N, C-alpha and C positions, 0 to 999 in steps of 0.2 A: 312694675317692670320698667317704667320709664327711667327709673334711677340708674339702671344699667347703662342706658344710652348717655345720660348726663356725665357719669364718670368716664365713659369711653370717649366721648367727643370733645372733652376739655382740651383747649388749645387749637382745635381745627377751625373753629369759626370766630373771627375777630370782631371786636366791637369797633364800629366804623365811626362813632361819634357823630359829628356834623357833616360828614362827607355825604354829598348828594351825587347819585349816580344816574345818569340818563339811561333810559331804557335801550338806547341805541349803542351804549358803550359795552364793550366786552371786557375790557381790562382797564386798570389804573394803577399808578405807582403811588404808594402812600409814603410821604416824606416824613421821617422820624429822626429825632435827635439820637434816640436809643432804641435798639431792637434787641431781642432776647433770642438765644440759641442754646440747644443742648450742648454741654461741654464735650460730650462724647460723640457729637454729630451723628446720632442715630438715624436722623432723617436727612443726612447730607448737609446741605447749606440752608435748609428751611429755617426761617426766622419768624418770630412772633412779636407783636406789639405790646403785650402785657407780660409781667412777671408770672411765673407759674412752674409747673414741672413738665418734664418731657413724657408725652404719652407712651413712649416706648420703654425707656429705662427708669422713669419716675424720678430722676435727678433734677435739682432745681436748675431752671433756665439761667444762663449767664448772660449779662448785658454785652452787646457788641454795638459799635457805632456804624452808621450807614443808613441805608434805605431799605424798605421792605417792598419787594415787588411780588404781587400776588394778583390772581385773577378775582374779579368781584362779580358774583351773580347779578344779573340785571332785574331779577324779580323782586321787587320791593315788598311784595305781600307774603313773602316766605317767612315761616318761623325760624328763629335763630338755631333751632335744633334740627332743621331739615337737612337732609342729605343732598338736597337739590342746591344748596349753597356751594357744594364742591364743584369745581369747574373741570375736573379730570375728563379726558376723552377716551372712549373705548371703542373697540371694533366688535360688531356682532358676528354671529355665525354666518351672516349673509354679506360679510365684509363691508358693512355699512358703518359710518362713524356716528357714535351716540354719545350725548351728555346725559348724565343722570336725570337732569330736569326734563329731558324729552319723555321720561316715563311719568311725569306728573299727571294726575288725574285718575290713575288706577291704583288700587290696593296692590302692594308689592310684597312678594315673598322671596327673600334672598337666601342663598346658600353659597358657600365657597368650596369648590372641589378642584380636582385636576383629573383629566380624562384617562391618564395611564394608571391611576390607582386601582388596586385589585382587591382592596380590603373595605375600608370605611366608605369611600365614595359611592360604590354601587348601592350601598344600603341608604345613603342620603338621598340618592336619585330615587329609590324606591319610596322613601318617606315623602319626598316632594310629589311623586305621583299619587301616593295615597291621599295626601292633602288635596291636590287638585281634583281627583275623582270625587271626594266627599263635598268639596265646595261647588264645583261645577258652575262657575259663573264667569262670563266673559270680561267682567270688570276687574279681574285679577290677573296679574301677570307674575310668572315664576321666573326668577333671574338667577342664573348660575354664573359666578364669577371665578375664573381659573386663577389658582395660586401658582400656576406654572405656565406663565405667559410665553416663555421661550418655546416650549413644546406645543402648547395649545394655541395654534394659529386659527384664524377664522375658518380656514378649510378643514382643520381637524375637528374644530368645534361643530362644524356643519355635519361632518360625518358621525360624530357622536350623537347629535340631536336626531339624525335620521335613524341610526341604530336603535335608539332608545324610544323611537316613535314619539318624538317631542319636536317635530319639524312643523310647528304651526304657530300662529301669531302669539299665543299666550305664553310661549316659551322663549326666553331670551338668554343667549349664552354670550358672555362678554370676555374679551381679552384686553387687558390694559398694560401700561408699562409697570416695571417692578416697584417703582415708587408709588404709583397710584393704587396698585394692589395692596401694598403694605399699608398705605394710608387708610384704605377702606376696611382692611382687616382690623385695624385699631379702632375704627368707628363701631364695628360689629363686636368687638371684644374676641375676635377670632385669632387664636395664636397658631402659627405654623412655623416649621422649620424644616429646611431640606437635610435629609439624613443620608442621601446617596444621589447620584445623578439622575435617577428617575423615581425617587421615593421622598415623600414628605410625612412629617408628623404634623397633625393639625387637630383644631377643635371641631367638634361636630355640633354646629349651631345653625338653626333655621330661624330667620328673623322676619318679623311682619311689620310693614310700614304703611301708614295711611296715605291718602291721596295726595297729601302735601309733603310726604317724604319724612314724616316724623315716626320714629320707633314706638311701637306699642306693645310688642310681645316677642319673647325669644323662647324657643324650644331647643333644649340641649339633650344629647344622646342619640343613640341609634335604635330605631324600631320601637321608640316609646309611644305611649298613647297620645295621639295627637288631637284629642277632642277639644282641649283648651285652645289650641292653635286654630283648629277649624272654626270654633265658635267666635274667636276674636276676629278672624278674617270676615266672617258673615256679618258681624256686628259693624265692621268698618264699611263694608259694602253698602249697608242700609243707612249709614249715617250722612 
C-alpha cells in the first residue's frame, strides 16, 4: 500500500542535497539556476527543483529561471515520505493553529470531508467512528480535513464535532487554505471537485499514517469492512 503514497507524493518533497538546516530555522530560500513548473500552472506559481511531472495534470514540468522559495521542515530525523515535511498551517475546531508535525508521535487516521455534505460524508464520519470504537486506544488521532474551507470555519467545525459527539482530544478537525487542501488531497490521492456552491464530488478514502507521518494503509469506499484498517492501526500502535 506504500506504493500508493509514493506515486501520490512525487514532487512535494524536494531533495535538499548538501543544504544544512538549523533546528531553529523555519524557512530558507534555495537558490537555483533552473526551477521547474507545471505549464498549466495547476498549482499556481509552485516550482520544483527537479524535472518531473505535475502531480495534478501529469504534464511534464517545464523549466523556468529564478529562485525557489519554500518552507523547510526543521526535523532532520523525518523520512522523506513523511507528511510532517509539509509546512502548511491549519486551524483546528478550537481555532488553534496547527502544523501537521504537531501530530507527530500518534498513529493518525485521516479523512477528507465537508460538513454540509448530506450524502457520502455522513457515512465517512460513521466509518471513522466505527474504526475508533474498534481500536479504542488513546495513541491514535482521527483527523478530518475539510475540502470546503470557505464554509467550514473553525466555528462550524466545532459545531460539527459537538453534534457528532467527537468533541474530545482524539478527534481533530482542520481548516486550511485552498492551496494547502489541494496539496494534501494529492498526497492522499483524494480527488474532489466543486459541482455547485454547496456540493462537492470527492473520493471516499480513509488513510492510516504511522507515528512518523508515513502512509501505511488506505481504505476506499463507504461502509466497507474495516478489519484490515483496524488491524493496521493496532499494529502501528504496538510498533
